[in-house]
N, C-alpha and C positions, 0 to 999 in steps of 0.2 A: 266560431273561433275567431278571435281578434287577429287581424292581419296588421303587421307593422312594417312600414318601409322606413329604414333609418338612414339618414345621411349624417356622417361625421365630417365636420368642416374644420379645417385649420385656418384660422383667421390670420391674415397677414396684411395689415393695413400699412402701406409704406409711404403715405403722404399725410400732411397735417391740414389739408383743406377742410372747410366746414360743411361741405355738401353731405347729404345723407347717403347711406348705403341702402339700396333697395334690393330685395330678393323676391323675384317672381317665380313661382313654382308651377309645374304642370304635371298632373298625374294621368298617365295614359293607361286606362284600365283595359285588361284583357277582355275579349269578346265574351259577353254573358256574365261578367263579373261586376259586382257593385263597386262604386267609388267611395273611398273614405270621406268622412264628413269634416274632419278638422286636421290642421297641421299645427305643430308646436315647435317653437324655436327656443333653444336654451343656449346661454353663454355662461362662461365662468363668472361673469359679473352680474348675472341675472338668473338666480336659481329658480325663480318662480316661472320663468319662461314667458313667451309671447304666443298668443293664440291667433290663428287665422282660419276662417271658414273656407272650405273647399267648395267652390261653386262652378259647375260646368267643367270640372276637372282642373280648375286653376285656383291659386291662392297667392298671397303676397305678404311681405313684411317690410317695414321701414325701420332702420336703425339709426341712431344718432352717430355723428362722426366720432371716430376713435382717435386716441393719441397716436402720434407718429411712431411707426415701428413697433406697434403692439402686437403680440402674438398670443392667442389663446384658443381653446377649443370651442366650437359652436356645433350644436347638433340640431337637426331637423327630424322630428318624428311625425309620421303620418298615421292617424288613427281612425278607426271607424267610431270609436267611442267619443263622446263629448267631454269625457273626463280626462284632464291632463295627466300624463304619466308622472309617477313620483320618482325623481332621480333618473339615473342613467341605466337602462336595461343592460344586461350582459352583452358587451360588444361582440363577443365571439359568436353568440347565437343569433344576433341580429344582422340584417343586411347593412352594408357599410359602403360609403363612398366618400373619399376625401376631395374637398375642393377648397378654393381660397375665396374668402369673403372680402373682396376688395371694395374700395370706395366707388360708388356709382352703381349702375344697374347690373344685377347678376341674375341669370336665369338658371333654374335647376329643373331638369326633366327626369322623371322616372317612368320607364315603360314596363308595366307589370307583366305584359305578355312575354317580353324578351328578358325580363329581369335585368334591366340595363339602366344605369345612371349616367348622366353627363351634366356638367356645369359649364356655362359660358359667360364671358364678361370679364374684361380686364386682361392685362398682359400675363399676370401670374397664373390665372386660370388656364391660359393657353400653355404655359410652361408645365403646369400640373397634368394637363391632358396629354402632353407629349411624353411625360414620364409614364403615365398610365398606359400609353400605347406600347412602350418598351416592355413594361411589366406584363402586359397581356400576351405579347408574343412569347416572352420567356416562359410563362406558365403553360401556354398552349404547347410549346415545344417539350417541356417537361412531361406533360400528359401524353403527348404523342410519341415520346421517346425517340425523337428524330436524331438526337446526338447524345453523347454522354453529358452529364450535368456540368462538368467543368467547362466543356466547349460552349454550352449554352450560356453559362455565367460569363465567360470571357466576351462573348458577343454582346451581352447586355451591358457589361462594364464599359466596353468601347463606346457604345451608344450614349451611356450616361456621361462619360467624360467629354465626349464631343459636344454635348449640350452645355456643359460647364464652360468649355473653351469659347463657345458661341456667345454666352452671356454670363460672365463670371460674377456679376453683381446680383444675379437672381437668387433670393433666399431659398427658392424651391430647388434649384439645381445644386446650390451649396450643400443642402441637406443630404444629397446623395453621394457626396465625395467619400465620406467615411464608410458608407455602405459599400462603395466600390472597393475600398481598401480591404474589406473583409473577404471579397470574392477574388481579388487578384492573387496570383501566386507570390509567395514571399521570396522574391529573387532580385537580382541587381537591376533587371530591366524595369520591374515595377517600382523599385525605389527611385530610379532616375526619372521615370515618367511622372510619378506623383510629386517628386521634389520640384521638377520644372513647373508643373501645374500650380503648386503651392506658391512658388515665387511670383507667378503671374497674377495671383489673387489680390483684390483690393486690400489696402492697409487696415480698414476697419474690420474686415473678415479675419485677418491674421490676429488682431487683438481681441476678437470675440472668443467666448468659450468654445464655440464650434471650431474656430480656427486653431486654437491651442490644442484641442483634442486631435485634430488632423495632424498637426506637427508631431505630436506624441506618437500617433499611429504610424507615421512615416518612419520615424526613428526606430520604432519597434520592428518594422520590416527589415531595416538594416541589421539590427541585432540578430534577427532570425536567420537571414542568409549567411551572415558572417560566422554563425555558430552551428549551422547545419552539419550534422554528422559528427559533432564533437560531444554528444551527450554521454556516451559510454566512457567511463574513466574520469568524468568531471566530478568535482567535489560539491556536496550540498551542505557542508559544515557551516557555511555562513548564511544559510537560508533563515530569514527572520519569520518566526511563527508566534502565534498567540494561543494560550490555553483557554478553556471554557470559563476560567475565572478572570479572563482578559489580561492576564499577566504575560509578559514576554517569555518566549520559550524557544528552544532549539532542538534539533534532532539529537537523541541520546541513545546510546547502545542499550543501557539498562540490562546488561548481561546477555543480550541477544547477539546472534551471529549475523543475521540477515534481516533487513527491514524492507517490508513491502509498503511502499507509499501509494496511496489511492488519492489522486487529485480529482475532486468531485465538486458538485454544487447542489444545493437543495432544490433547485428548479429542474434538475436533470433526471429524467425518467430512467434512462439506462444505468445511471449511477446508483439509484436506489435499488434497481433490480439486481445489481451486482453485489450489493452489500451483504446479503445473507451468505453468499459464497465466500466472501472475505472473512466473515465471522467464523465460518466453518473451518477455513484454513488456519485461523488463529488458534482455534480449539485443537485442531489436528496436529499442527506443527509447532505450537508455542513451546512445548517442553523440549523440542529439538533445536530451539534457538531462533525461531521466527517471531518477529514483532510486526504486526500490522498497524499502520498509522494512516488515518484518514486526514487529508489536508483540504479544507474547504476553500474553494475559489470564489465564494459569494462576495459580491462587492460590499454588502452590508453585514457586519458581524452579528447584528441583532437577528437577521434572518436565520443565520446558522445556529446561534444559541437557542433561539425559540424552537427551531426544528428539533434540536437534540433533546430539549426538555420533554417533548412529546414522544420522541423515539430514541430512547437510550441505546448506546452501542456497547458491545462487549469488548471493543478494542479502542485504542487511543484515538482521540479526535483533536485536531488542531486547526487553526485558521491562518491564512496568509493574506496580507493586504495586497490585492491584485495590482493596485496602482504602483506599488513598490516592486512586487514580484515580476511584473512584466518588463522591468528594466534589468532583471537578473539574466546574465548571458545564457544560462541553462534553461530557466523557466520560460524564456521566450519560445522554446521549442514545443511547449504545450499548445497544441492547436485544437484540441477537443477534450471533453470530459465524458466518461472517466478516462484518465491516463494512469496506467499502472507502471510503477518504476521499482526495481529491486536495487537495494543499496547495501554495500558491505558495511556492517555495523561498526567495524573497527576503524576503517579508514574514511567512512562517510562518502565513499566514491560510488558512482553509479556502475552497476554491473550488467543490468538489463534495462532497456528503455522502451516505453510504450508497448508493454506486453499485453496481448489479448487476454480477456478474462478466461476464455476456454483453455488457454495455454499456460496460465500462470502457475498452476500446481506442478506441471511438468518441469518448469524452470526452477521452482523452489526445491524439488527433489534433487535436481542436479547440483544445486549450489550448497545445500546443507550437508 
């Protein structure tokens, strides 16, 4: 059986000097196990890849200098076969390690006995290794159940943000700020902390797409905590929606008394699992005045329309542009999918917010 050790590398070359980038690799085979014969390196700019023979457990590559501030994925595959792999194997199934291919010498080591990767060489690789160390502790604590997940996440976030403060110009650290915003509680303290951090960041970061996205995330945190607890009674009459024909749409009573909104996404397993139950509720209570409406939160409308073509639904399906929806005072309260919301069809005001799938029928009976 062919063994593959895969390294996925994020290339971040931050200078424009003309020196070559060298990658020296070492494969430490487990006792009694054979050593692969070849290594292959692929970049987005070289789909054919580069081949290096593994001799005495070592191999190497030399790459030409790259343009300043270029970022793209590079992959190293280690094969027993002399035949180069075609394309990229499924990353979920393959072993993976992120490292930074900087200008100058880089060393990559894979210890097959311990199933452990590490890359050394350059400041950014050191930054990535420090991030990896935080992630490793976080996952170990998850597995050991040493604390509740929220406490583990907050500990990791504190460590991430301390690294950003230590070196705000590092593209590696910058990439973890938005991730930290996902884990932080949506409260005043988080808003103030992130706002202060954002103001201290370099001007070029603030002008970048990553910086603009962070600014948007910070403002969303403010919207969330300002509107917490205000969902019930709020109006959804102004919610902008789109039909499967891609024409603008809005919530409509259409003779119903109660609307059950299902905020979901095509990538969400629990959402799909809940949909047969929602279809059953539409069939069971439709004649009594219930209207079930699915509202897709997919970022790409094509993902949603393509999914529905293959899996037609027995109840109404609409889509909302998340970039616009996340600025809506009420929709900022959606922290997960599926989120089930019951709306008075006559007033378009929320009467129940974030109802559990197992409890929604009981709530419907009370309201109809």
